[in-house]
C-alpha positions as CSV (number, residue, x, y, z in Angstrom):
1,M,-34.2,-25.9,266.5
2,T,-32.6,-22.6,265.1
3,S,-33.3,-18.8,266.8
4,N,-36.1,-18.1,264.0
5,Q,-37.7,-21.3,265.0
6,I,-37.9,-20.8,268.8
7,I,-38.5,-17.6,268.6
8,K,-41.3,-18.1,266.3
9,K,-42.9,-20.9,269.6
10,L,-42.5,-17.8,272.2
11,P,-46.1,-17.0,273.3
12,Y,-45.6,-13.5,273.5
13,Q,-46.2,-11.5,270.5
14,Q,-45.5,-7.3,270.3
15,P,-45.9,-5.5,272.5
16,F,-44.9,-7.9,274.7
17,L,-41.5,-9.3,272.9
18,F,-37.8,-8.9,274.5
19,I,-35.7,-10.3,272.3
20,D,-35.1,-9.3,268.7
21,E,-32.1,-12.2,268.1
22,L,-30.4,-15.4,269.9
23,T,-26.6,-15.7,269.4
24,A,-25.8,-18.7,271.4
25,L,-27.2,-21.5,271.9
26,S,-26.8,-25.0,274.3
27,S,-28.0,-27.6,276.2
28,K,-25.6,-25.0,279.1
29,G,-27.1,-21.7,278.2
30,I,-28.3,-19.6,276.2
31,T,-27.3,-15.5,275.3
32,G,-30.2,-12.9,273.4
33,H,-30.2,-9.5,272.1
34,Y,-32.7,-7.1,272.8
35,T,-33.1,-3.2,272.1
36,F,-35.8,-1.6,273.7
37,N,-37.8,1.1,271.3
38,D,-38.3,4.5,272.7
39,S,-42.0,4.1,271.3
40,A,-42.7,1.4,273.8
41,F,-45.9,1.9,275.8
42,F,-44.4,1.5,279.5
43,Y,-42.0,4.7,278.9
44,K,-45.2,7.0,278.6
45,G,-45.6,6.8,282.6
46,H,-42.0,5.5,283.9
47,F,-41.1,8.4,284.6
48,K,-42.9,10.8,283.7
49,D,-39.8,13.7,282.3
50,N,-37.2,10.9,282.5
51,P,-38.1,7.7,281.3
52,I,-36.1,4.4,282.2
53,T,-37.0,0.9,281.5
54,P,-38.9,-0.6,284.7
55,G,-37.5,-3.5,286.7
56,V,-40.8,-5.6,285.8
57,I,-39.9,-5.6,282.2
58,L,-36.1,-6.2,282.4
59,T,-37.2,-9.3,284.3
60,E,-39.3,-10.7,281.6
61,C,-37.0,-9.5,278.8
62,M,-34.4,-11.6,281.1
63,A,-36.8,-14.9,281.6
64,Q,-37.7,-14.4,277.9
65,I,-34.3,-14.9,276.5
66,G,-32.6,-16.9,279.6
67,V,-35.5,-18.9,280.7
68,V,-38.0,-20.1,277.8
69,C,-36.2,-19.2,275.0
70,L,-33.7,-21.8,276.7
71,G,-36.5,-24.1,277.4
72,I,-38.0,-24.8,274.6
73,Y,-34.2,-25.5,273.1
74,I,-33.5,-28.1,275.6
75,L,-36.8,-30.1,274.7
76,K,-36.9,-29.3,271.3
77,D,-37.1,-32.5,270.4
78,E,-40.2,-33.0,272.9
79,I,-41.6,-30.0,271.0
80,S,-44.3,-30.5,268.2
81,L,-43.4,-28.0,265.3
82,D,-47.2,-26.9,264.7
83,K,-47.8,-26.2,268.5
84,A,-46.6,-23.9,271.2
85,P,-45.3,-25.2,274.6
86,Q,-47.5,-23.6,277.2
87,I,-44.9,-21.6,279.8
88,A,-44.9,-20.6,283.4
89,L,-42.8,-18.4,285.7
90,T,-42.6,-20.0,288.8
91,S,-40.0,-17.6,290.8
92,S,-37.7,-15.2,290.0
93,Q,-35.1,-12.7,292.4
94,V,-33.6,-10.3,290.7
95,D,-30.2,-7.3,291.8
96,F,-30.6,-4.4,289.5
97,Y,-27.5,-2.4,289.7
98,L,-28.0,0.2,286.5
99,P,-31.0,1.7,284.9
100,V,-31.9,0.6,280.6
101,L,-32.8,3.8,278.6
102,P,-34.9,4.2,275.6
103,N,-33.3,3.0,272.8
104,E,-30.4,0.4,274.5
105,K,-29.7,-2.7,273.2
106,V,-28.9,-5.4,275.9
107,T,-27.7,-8.4,276.5
108,V,-28.9,-11.5,278.3
109,V,-26.7,-14.6,279.4
110,S,-28.2,-17.5,280.7
111,E,-26.9,-20.4,282.3
112,K,-28.9,-23.5,283.4
113,E,-28.4,-24.8,286.7
114,V,-31.1,-27.2,286.7
115,F,-33.4,-28.6,284.1
116,R,-35.3,-31.5,286.5
117,F,-39.2,-32.3,285.4
118,N,-40.0,-29.8,283.0
119,K,-39.2,-26.9,285.7
120,L,-35.8,-24.7,284.8
121,K,-33.5,-22.4,286.8
122,C,-30.9,-20.7,285.5
123,H,-28.8,-17.9,286.5
124,V,-29.1,-15.2,284.5
125,K,-27.2,-11.2,284.1
126,M,-27.9,-8.7,281.6
127,L,-25.6,-6.1,280.3
128,N,-25.3,-3.2,278.7
129,V,-23.6,-2.0,275.2
130,K,-20.3,-1.2,277.6
131,G,-20.5,-4.6,278.9
132,E,-21.4,-3.5,282.1
133,L,-24.1,-5.3,284.7
134,V,-27.3,-3.6,284.6
135,C,-28.9,-6.8,286.7
136,R,-28.5,-10.7,287.2
137,G,-30.1,-13.1,289.5
138,K,-32.1,-16.1,289.5
139,I,-35.1,-17.3,287.0
140,S,-37.2,-20.6,287.2
141,G,-40.0,-21.8,285.1
142,M,-42.2,-24.7,284.4
143,I,-43.0,-25.3,280.0
144,K,-45.7,-27.7,279.6
145,I,-45.3,-29.7,276.0
């Protein structure tokens, strides 16, 4: 399964799709990128006159790339090409270190900790274009085919 096929399988669409591309895929981990467009809906109110990307959106970006895309890749032989899997986030613990500003590109790197009974737990981190750590944590999700 190619990165474009994985992205097409996602149960998200604009304005809630936080993946531009996937650049590394294996059963052990995944790497992807996203640029937060300055016209995104959440910048209008977070924060007034000083927009930054909300932590919940950063967590969602990491979950979409680091858990959902990786889960689809791991289950690629079981997933039908014409039917999308059902996805549920089960837990997240994320620490934040730097803000992400409008028009900033980030890289998400995820490493599988465990995959059992269609539950995937990953160590996920987000880096800015300077390679600085923006946030990191553990995110888990379930995938139903």
